N, C-alpha and C positions, 0 to 999 in steps of 0.2 A: 977250671974253669965255670965263670960268673953266666948262672940263666938269665934269658934275655925275657921277653913278654911274649918274644912269636919263636913258634914252633917251625922247623920243615917235618912234614912228614910228605910219604912216600903216598898218592890216591889214585885209585881203579876209575880209570878215562871209562866214556861210553862203551867205547871197542875191547875192554881189559885191560889196556896196556893204563901204563904208571905211569905218574908226569909227578916229578919229583920240583921242590923250588916251594910249595902255596904256605902260604902265612897265615895262621889262625894267636889269634889273639888268646889268652888267657883270663878268661873273663869270668869274677866269683861266680859260686852259683846264685841264681836270688832266691829269694828269702821270701817267706808268707808274710802276712803281717801277723802273726803266730810265733813266729821263731822271729821276731824283736825282742827285744830285752822291757822291760818297763819303761823304764822313760822315755824310749825310742817310741815305743806306742801312742804314750803320752802326748809328750811331740807333737804326731802326726793328728791324730787328732784335733789339739788345740791347734793350731796351728788350718786344720781343714775350718774348725770352725769361725775361727778367725776372716775366715778367704772368704767362707758363706756369708757372716754378718754382713761385712763391708758387698760384699756383692748384691746382697738382699738392701741395704741400706743404702746406695749407687742410683739400684734402678724404683726406688723407693721414691725416694728425689725428683728423680726423673721426671721419675710419673707427677708428680705434685708442681713441680716447677715449670713455667712457662715459654713458652717458647724461647720468648724475648730476651729470657734470661742467663737462655743455655749457647754455648757458644759449635752453634758449627750442628749442623742436622742429631735431633734426640734418637732418631731409629739408633741412627752410624755410633752412637755413645753408648749405648744400650746393649749392643753386637760388641763394643770392648770392655764393657764394665761387666764382660761376659767375663772374658778370655780367662782371668786372670787377677789374682792380688794388686798386680800392678796398672789393669783396666780398671777398676774399681777406685784407685788411689788415684791413675791420672784424674779419674773426673771430677774428685772431687776439687782437685788443683786446677784444673785446664778448662775443665770442664762448666762448668757455672759462674754466673757473672752475680756481680751483686745487686741486688734492688733497689732504686735512685731513690725507694721510698723512704726506707728505713735509714 
């Protein structure tokens, strides 16, 4: 009989009664960073560096750019830029206006 991801277990209720039919997923054991292989560790660190660099660049650009050259409120873009890499990329893609003087 094939195994599925759900196991039926008998569990003890509050009053000591058994209840059957509770389903639990078989999740793999979480591994710490040291337990990952070397290539995965390097990929995680590289992704973190890229995300941090994009966030700093977006916040720096936002601080230096005049409000008239930003689509929407600057504080909102600051929060969005800190969320994840997509926030920073969306600021660079949608949040900035081109300077008409250049």
